[in-house]
C-alpha positions as CSV (number, residue, x, y, z in Angstrom):
1,M,4.8,-1.8,-18.4
2,I,1.9,-4.6,-19.4
3,I,1.0,-6.2,-16.8
4,K,0.3,-9.5,-18.0
5,D,2.9,-12.4,-17.1
6,Q,4.7,-10.3,-14.6
7,A,5.1,-11.4,-11.1
8,A,3.6,-9.4,-8.5
9,I,3.6,-8.8,-4.8
10,V,1.0,-7.0,-2.9
11,T,1.3,-6.6,0.5
12,G,-1.6,-6.4,2.6
13,G,-3.1,-8.3,-0.2
14,A,-5.6,-10.1,1.6
15,S,-8.4,-7.7,1.7
16,G,-9.3,-4.2,0.9
17,L,-7.5,-1.8,-0.9
18,G,-4.8,-4.6,-1.1
19,G,-7.4,-7.5,-2.2
20,A,-8.7,-5.4,-5.0
21,T,-5.4,-4.3,-6.2
22,A,-4.4,-8.3,-6.2
23,E,-7.4,-9.1,-8.1
24,M,-6.9,-6.6,-10.7
25,L,-3.6,-7.8,-11.1
26,A,-4.6,-11.8,-11.3
27,K,-7.5,-10.5,-13.9
28,A,-4.8,-8.6,-16.3
29,G,-2.6,-12.1,-16.5
30,A,-0.4,-11.4,-13.4
31,K,1.1,-14.1,-11.4
32,V,0.2,-12.5,-8.1
33,A,2.2,-13.2,-4.2
34,I,0.1,-12.0,-1.6
35,F,2.0,-10.8,1.8
36,D,-0.5,-10.9,5.0
37,M,-0.6,-11.2,8.5
38,N,-4.2,-12.8,7.9
39,E,-3.6,-16.4,7.4
40,A,-7.3,-17.5,6.9
41,L,-8.4,-14.1,4.2
42,G,-4.9,-14.6,2.3
43,A,-4.9,-18.0,1.7
44,A,-8.5,-17.9,0.5
45,K,-8.0,-14.9,-1.7
46,A,-4.5,-16.7,-3.3
47,A,-6.6,-19.8,-4.0
48,E,-9.6,-17.4,-5.6
49,L,-6.8,-15.9,-8.0
50,G,-4.9,-18.7,-8.7
51,G,-1.3,-16.7,-6.9
52,A,0.2,-17.8,-3.9
53,F,0.3,-16.6,0.2
54,F,3.0,-15.9,2.4
55,K,2.0,-15.2,6.0
56,V,4.4,-12.1,6.3
57,N,5.1,-9.6,9.2
58,V,6.9,-6.8,6.9
59,T,8.6,-5.2,9.4
60,D,10.3,-8.8,9.9
61,E,13.5,-8.3,7.3
62,N,14.0,-12.1,7.3
63,A,10.7,-13.3,7.0
64,V,10.4,-10.6,4.2
65,Q,13.2,-11.6,2.4
66,E,12.7,-15.3,2.6
67,A,9.1,-14.6,1.4
68,I,10.1,-12.5,-2.1
69,A,12.8,-15.6,-2.5
70,A,10.0,-17.8,-2.1
71,A,7.7,-16.4,-4.3
72,E,10.2,-15.5,-7.1
73,G,11.0,-19.3,-6.9
74,M,7.2,-19.9,-8.0
75,H,6.7,-17.0,-10.2
76,G,10.1,-15.6,-11.6
77,K,11.4,-12.1,-10.3
78,A,8.9,-10.0,-9.2
79,R,8.6,-6.8,-11.3
80,I,5.6,-5.1,-9.7
81,L,5.3,-4.4,-5.7
82,V,2.4,-3.0,-4.4
83,N,2.4,-1.9,-0.7
84,C,-0.7,-1.7,0.7
85,A,0.2,-3.1,4.2
86,G,-1.1,-0.5,7.1
87,I,-2.6,-0.3,10.7
88,G,-3.9,3.0,12.1
89,P,-5.8,2.8,15.4
90,P,-6.7,6.3,16.5
91,A,-5.1,7.6,19.6
92,K,-4.6,11.2,21.3
93,V,-1.0,12.4,22.0
94,V,-2.2,13.2,25.5
95,D,-5.7,11.7,26.9
96,R,-8.4,13.1,28.5
97,E,-7.0,12.1,32.0
98,G,-4.2,14.1,30.8
99,K,-1.7,10.7,30.1
100,A,0.8,10.8,27.4
101,L,0.5,8.1,24.8
102,A,3.1,5.4,25.3
103,L,5.8,5.6,22.9
104,S,5.5,1.9,22.0
105,S,2.0,2.7,20.5
106,F,3.5,5.5,18.5
107,A,6.2,3.3,17.2
108,S,4.2,0.5,16.4
109,V,2.0,2.2,13.7
110,V,5.4,4.0,12.4
111,S,6.8,0.5,12.3
112,V,4.4,-1.4,10.1
113,N,3.6,2.0,7.8
114,L,6.8,3.6,6.9
115,L,9.6,0.9,7.9
116,G,7.5,-2.0,7.2
117,T,6.5,-0.4,3.6
118,F,10.7,0.7,3.3
119,N,11.4,-2.8,4.4
120,V,9.7,-4.7,1.7
121,L,10.8,-1.9,-1.1
122,S,14.5,-2.2,-0.5
123,K,14.4,-6.2,-0.4
124,F,12.3,-6.0,-3.6
125,A,14.6,-3.6,-5.4
126,A,17.8,-5.3,-4.0
127,S,16.2,-8.5,-5.9
128,L,15.2,-6.8,-9.1
129,H,17.8,-4.5,-9.8
130,T,20.3,-6.5,-11.9
131,A,17.5,-8.4,-13.9
132,D,17.1,-7.9,-17.2
133,L,15.6,-4.9,-18.5
134,L,12.1,-5.0,-19.9
135,G,11.8,-2.3,-22.5
136,E,13.3,0.8,-21.1
137,E,12.3,0.1,-17.5
138,R,12.7,-3.2,-14.5
139,G,10.3,-2.8,-12.6
140,V,7.6,-0.4,-10.8
141,A,6.8,-0.3,-6.9
142,I,3.7,2.1,-5.7
143,N,3.7,2.4,-2.3
144,T,0.2,3.7,-0.2
145,A,0.2,6.8,1.9
146,S,-2.9,8.3,3.0
147,V,-4.7,12.1,2.7
148,A,-3.8,12.1,6.3
149,A,-0.3,12.7,5.7
150,F,-1.1,15.9,4.5
151,D,-4.6,16.5,6.7
152,G,-4.0,14.8,9.6
153,Q,-6.7,14.8,11.9
154,I,-6.6,14.9,15.8
155,G,-5.7,11.6,17.1
156,Q,-4.0,10.7,14.1
157,A,-0.7,12.0,15.0
158,A,0.8,8.3,14.7
159,Y,-1.0,7.7,11.4
160,A,-0.2,10.7,9.6
161,A,3.7,10.9,10.8
162,S,3.6,7.4,9.3
163,K,2.1,7.9,6.2
164,A,3.8,11.4,6.0
165,G,7.3,9.5,5.8
166,V,5.9,7.5,2.9
167,V,5.3,10.4,0.9
168,G,8.6,11.8,2.1
169,M,10.9,9.0,0.5
170,T,9.1,8.5,-2.4
171,L,11.3,11.1,-4.6
172,P,14.6,10.4,-2.9
173,V,13.9,6.7,-3.8
174,A,12.8,7.0,-7.1
175,R,15.8,9.3,-7.7
176,E,18.2,6.6,-6.4
177,F,16.5,3.8,-8.0
178,A,16.5,5.3,-11.5
179,R,19.5,4.1,-12.7
180,Y,18.2,0.7,-12.3
181,G,15.1,1.6,-14.3
182,I,12.8,1.0,-11.3
183,R,10.2,3.7,-11.0
184,V,8.6,4.3,-7.6
185,M,5.3,6.0,-6.9
186,T,3.0,6.3,-4.0
187,I,-0.9,6.9,-3.7
188,A,-2.5,8.7,-1.2
189,P,-6.1,7.6,-0.6
190,G,-8.8,9.3,1.0
191,L,-11.9,7.8,2.4
192,F,-12.1,4.4,0.9
193,M,-14.4,1.5,1.8
194,T,-12.0,-0.7,3.7
195,P,-12.5,-3.0,6.0
196,L,-12.9,-0.9,8.8
197,L,-15.4,1.4,7.3
198,A,-17.1,-1.5,6.2
199,S,-17.6,-2.2,10.0
200,L,-19.2,0.9,10.5
201,P,-23.1,1.5,10.2
202,Q,-24.3,2.5,6.9
203,E,-25.5,5.8,8.6
204,A,-22.3,6.5,9.7
205,Q,-20.6,5.5,6.1
206,D,-23.4,7.6,4.6
207,S,-21.8,10.7,6.8
208,L,-18.4,9.8,5.8
209,G,-19.3,9.8,2.2
210,R,-21.1,13.1,2.4
211,Q,-18.1,15.1,3.1
212,V,-16.0,14.1,-0.2
213,P,-16.9,17.0,-2.9
214,F,-17.4,14.7,-5.8
215,P,-18.3,12.1,-6.1
216,P,-19.7,12.4,-2.7
217,R,-19.4,8.7,-1.3
218,L,-16.7,6.6,-0.2
219,G,-14.2,5.1,-2.6
220,D,-14.6,1.8,-3.7
221,P,-11.3,-0.1,-3.5
222,S,-11.3,-1.1,-7.1
223,E,-10.7,2.5,-8.1
224,Y,-7.6,2.3,-6.2
225,A,-6.6,-0.5,-7.9
226,R,-7.9,1.1,-11.4
227,L,-5.0,4.2,-10.2
228,V,-2.5,1.3,-9.7
229,A,-3.3,0.0,-13.1
230,A,-2.5,3.1,-14.4
231,I,0.6,3.7,-12.9
232,I,1.8,0.2,-14.0
233,D,1.4,1.1,-17.6
234,N,2.6,4.4,-17.8
235,P,6.3,4.7,-17.8
236,M,6.6,8.6,-17.3
237,L,5.0,8.2,-13.9
238,N,7.6,8.3,-11.8
239,G,8.8,9.8,-8.2
240,E,5.2,11.2,-7.4
241,V,2.7,11.5,-4.6
242,I,-1.0,11.2,-6.5
243,R,-4.1,11.8,-3.7
244,L,-7.1,9.6,-4.7
245,D,-9.6,11.5,-2.5
246,G,-12.5,13.4,-4.4
247,A,-11.0,16.4,-3.3
248,I,-11.7,16.3,0.2
249,R,-9.6,18.3,2.4
250,M,-9.9,16.6,5.9
251,A,-11.0,19.1,9.0
252,P,-9.5,18.8,12.3
253,K,-12.0,16.0,13.7
C-alpha cells in the first residue's frame, strides 16, 4: 500500500515508537490521527505534523469508537493503524516481604497492552471492512508486542503476558480479516530508546545497549518506524510477528 494520501491512526503517537511512526507517516504524505492520553505532548506532535490529536483511553470502547469516527470525518477512512500505546511497570509476583502482586496491578497492564490493542484493532477493522479496495487490499494494522513476549524477565510477568497475548492473536485475526483484505502484523521490539529509557543515566543506557549483539546499542525509534513503512509497502507481509531486536535474547534479570 502506498502511504501517500492515506488516513492513518497511531495509538501512543505522542512520543517514543508511536511518535516516530507518526512522523514517518506524515513525512510520507499520510493524514495522521494520534490517539494518546498525554494531551500536551499529543497535541504538540499533531500540530508539528499537520495531523489531528484525540485524547483517547484505548481501553474505553466508546472513546475509541468516537475517536475513529471523528478522525474519519477529518481525514477519511483510516487505512493504516499502528498500535503503540502501552504501559509496563515492573513488579514481581511475590515481593520481598512475601506479598502477592495485587490482581488489579496485573490486570491494568493486560488491560492497556492487550485489551486496548484489541479494542482499537477491532473497531478500526469494523469501520474499514466494507470500504472500497485499494488494489488488492483495504488496509493494514500493525500491533506492537515486545521481545518480552518470548524472553520475559523477572518482574515482567504482567508485561510479558500482555505482549504474548498480542503475539498470539496476530495469526488468527489476520486469517479472519483476510476475507476483507485487511492485513495484520506485529512488531516485537527489543531495547529501544523510549522516553522511559531516555530518562536513565547515560551509563545505564550504554550498559543496556551493550547487551545487544549487533548493533551494540539501543534501537532508535526511527528504526521501528522504518519497519512499519516496509510492512505497509509489502502486501505479502501478513499474520507474522517480526522481532526487531539486534539479535538480543533477554537474560532472566
